[in-house]
N, C-alpha and C positions, 0 to 999 in steps of 0.2 A: 504494500500500500504506500502511496505517495506520502511523504512526511512534509507537510506544509510548514511545520515549525522550522525546518532547515531552510526552506525558501524564504520565510520571513526573516530568519536570522541573517541570511546573505544580504537582504535588502537593508536591514537595520545596521548591520556591522559596517558596511561600506557607506551607509547614508546616501545611497544612490537615489537620485530623484526618480520617482515612478514615471515621470514623463520620458526620461531617457530610456528606461527599461521598456516601456510601452512602444517607443519608437523602434527599438531593436526587435521587439516581438511583432512589429508591424500591425499593432492594434492601438486603439485609443486608450488614453489613460483611464477613462471611466470603465472601459471594458476590462482592463487589467485589474482595477480595484474590485470590480464585480466578480471576476473569476477567482481572485485571491480570497475574497470574503466568502464566496460560496464553495471554495476549495474545488474549483472546476477548471483547472488548466487543461488545455488540449495537449496531445502528444507533441505537436509542433511547437506550442508555447514552451513546453518543458525543454525540448531540444534547444530552442533559441535561448531560453533562460540559462541553461547549463553552459552554453557557449559564451554567453555574456559574462557570467561569473567565473568562467574558466574552471568548471567543475565537471567531472564525469556525471552522466545522468544517474548512474547507480548511487551516487552520493545522496541524492534526494529520496532514495528508497531505503538506504542503509540505516537501520535504527538499532544502535548498539544496545539499547535498553530493552529490546524485545525478548531477550533471553536472560532470565534471572539465574544466578549461579546455583540456587537451590534446586532448580528444575532444568538443568542444562539439557537441550535436545540432543538426540542421538546423532553423532557425526556420520554422514554417509560416505563422503570421499572428498578429496581435493582435486580440482580439475587441473588441466595442464597450465591454465592461466592463474594458478594459485588462488582460485575462488573456492571457499569452503562451503559445501552444501550441507544443510541440516535436514533432518527428517521431522519437520514441524510444519503445520499448515500455513502459518504466516510466511515462512521462508519460501515455501513452494509457491504460494500466491505471488510473492514479490518477484521471484524468478520468472514466473509466467508473465507478469505485467511488463517486466523489463524486456523479455523476449518479444512480446507483442509490440512494444514501442519500437524496438530495433527493426522489426519487420515493417512496421508502418513507415519508419524513416527511410528504410532501404527502398521501399516502393515509391515514396515521394521523390527521392533522389533519382530513381530510374525514370520517373515521369518527367522530371525537370531536365534530365540529360536528353531525353527524346524530344522535348519541346524546344530546347535551346537551338539546335541546328535548324529546325524549321523556321524559327523566328528570325535567325540570322539570314536565311535565304529569302525571307519575305513570304514564307508559306503559311505561317501561323497567325 
């Protein structure tokens, strides 16, 4: 699940004006405020937000407090990219959300790449 506390923390820590963030996300400042208030960022918003604050998207899903030491989840394995996977519903859901977002971004990038050549040739 997306951790909006980390998003707000980035905004507050850097004291970045929401106008500047909204411009980077290519939305209005009122839309940004509304999406943050309702905790309803789109995958594209999150992607641009992560790029703006120079953070990996996973940062906004990583909640260190989700595992208390008294009830540590069962470790499944470490992947080749040194990501530790746990056998807990929250972690599995986070991994699925991250995977879905990566797929969405890959599709959007593919569409953009297909669109750009046509636009340059005056076909789009």
